[in-house]
C-alpha positions, 0 to 999 in steps of 0.5 A: 744302301738304305733305297734299294730294297724300295726301288726293287719294290717300286719296279715290282710294282711298276711291271704289275701295273703296265702287266695288268693294262696289257693283259686281257687273259685273266688267269695269267692276270691272277697270276701276276698280282700274286706274284706282286703281293709275294714281293710287298715284304714290309707293304703287305699291309697295304697291297696284301700278301700271299705264301712266300713261295709257290707250293711243289704242286704249282708250276705258276700260281694261277696258270693251267698246269703245263704238259711236257711235250716228247722230243722225238729222238734223231731218225736214222735211215740208209738208202742206195741211189740208182747209180749206186751211191750209198746214202745216210741220213739223220733228221735230227730236225735242227736248224742246220743241215750238213752234207758229207761224201765219202770217196773212196780214193786217196794217196795209195791210189796213186804212184811215184810218178804221179806224186801228189796228185790225191792231194791236188784232187782235195785242193780242186773239190768245189772248183769249176764244173761244166754248169759253174766256174769256181768263182759262180760255185763260191759266190752261191755258197757264199749267198746261203752261209754254207761252209765247206771243207775238203779232207784227202788221207791214204784211202779216203777223200772226205768233201764236207759242207754246211748250211742253215736247213732251209738251204738244204735244195741248194747245198745239195744242187751246189755239191753234187754238181761238184761231185758229178760235173768237175770240169778240171782246168788247166788254169786252176791246176797251176794255181792250185798246185801252189797250195799244195806245195805249201802244204807238203812244206807245212807239214807237222813232225808226226805227219812225217814220222806216220808217212815214214813208218808206212814208207817201212811196213809197205815200201815207199813206192806202192800202195800204203806205203806212198806218202800223204805229204812227199812232192807234187812232181807227179801232179798233173791235169791228166793224172787228176783227171784220171784219178777222179774219173776212175774213183768217182763212180756211184758204188766209191761214194757214200752221202751222209745228210743230217739234219733233213728229212730222209726223203728229201735227202733221197730225192735230192741226192738222186737228182743232182748227183745223177751226172756221178757214173755208175761202175765199181773203182778197184785198187792195187792190194797193199802187202805188209813188208816190215822195214826201216826208213829213216827221215834227216831232220837234224837236230838232237832229237829224234822221233822213232815209231816201231810197228807191226802188222795188224792187218790180219786182227780184229781192227776193233781189238788193235784200237783197244790195244793201242789205247791200253798202251796209251801215251805219257809225257813229260811235259811241263804243264798239267794235263787234266783228265785220264788219257795219259799213262797206261801201259807205257807210263812205266817205261817214261819212269825208267828211262829219262832219255824219253820225252814223251811215248805212245801207242798207236794204230791204223786200220785199212781196207786191207792192211793194219798197223799198230805199235808205239812211238816215243821222242828220244834223244838222237844219241839214244835211238837205239835203247828206245827202240829196244824198250819199245820193242820190250814193252811190245813183247810184254803183252797179257794185257789185264782185263783192267786195262782192256775197261779202261781203255775201251771206257777212254775210247767210249768218251771220245765217241760220246764226246763227238756223237753229242753234236751234229757235225761230230754225228755226222763226220761219225756216220761218214767216216764208218762207211769206210772199210776198217772203221770201228763203231762205239758197239765195235769198241763195245764188244772187244774182250781181253782175250781178243786184245791179246789175240790182235798183240799176239797176231802182230808179234808174228810179224817182220817188225817196222822202224822208223826215225825221224830227226837225229838218224846218226845212231840209228842202227840198220835194219838187221841189227833192230829185226833182233829186238824181236 
């Protein structure tokens, strides 16, 4: 222990000696000497000493004053190609470049006869094209260290790609080929249908509940009522080729790039998405009807959901409303943060049979839902529906409840926007009809939220039960709750 200070002194002396031999710059040499003398302690009489620390106006002894350099904020630009593709770019001077594509096509654009086609289309993303085999595409993506992904929902197909910024040219060429020149092969369809089936079988209970409440609200055979995770009985090469041909047209596609100069981005998309046909994509209009739907999942518990039509309301106000209703659970694990609670916390306190409860909302180009879901005992389904209905009918959200909900949404949005991938996702999602920006949420007032709820309460309610459905009442009984 007694030797440690001396060893430190020797190491400091060695550092000074070595630096003196290799440093030609006088200012730096002086700085090093000064700093070394400050470390001499008891040896100061031999080597000299200096003040114990630099002055507040001195960055480093003997060096020129540093001048901070401004870091320019990311620049955002929008544009359109001659084929009608919408372009958004963020030049963030990042070492990463991203390329996200939104195609306005989803499960609502299929039918019972073509069930599974939208999921199959997702799995065919980055498959064989007129110019490349799927194997070649994978190898070329690997060569530049790119990662890709595809997601489909009721209204949109999202393709995501990312690579180091120096490989933007190669990335946009590969992705553009995949979007504009897809060659759907029989053997790939046959192979990928197994993965579609596996995805359907692996769906979560919450995804089943979401499909069920949409089936109740819009009928289970058309538009928004068609399931995201139904079956693959109608998926075929002919069906997916027809869907892709109709949907992959310029006006129905948005391309978002980050970490790239806008001129380079715009030129790259124009060059490599040139084979995307110009045109318009049309879809059947959705119609909210209200109803009841049940899925027998066995067990002693049930997940229930009540929804109202929010298609005629301000979608940002509806999102704030669902957040203000809140979430609460009887989890044995401690949860940190302020995202639990809200109005439904009282529901949990007053009803021992309910294990979890929360608000939800869905916004679409021509429709929307708002409501409450809960986990309950199978024998308490009817009473749980009654509690959820009463909570929705209570209305009159306060300024404090709305402010809290807006703060939660603003915090989530800011957290996502703090990363480049998060901002890329936000830009892409916000190109879709029915999406809400941070500015949209900030503009919502308490009156907007209560008006949205009042409008929704005028619609016919929708009910869904998944799990133990043995005690679930029929619609004529449940509808009287409203």
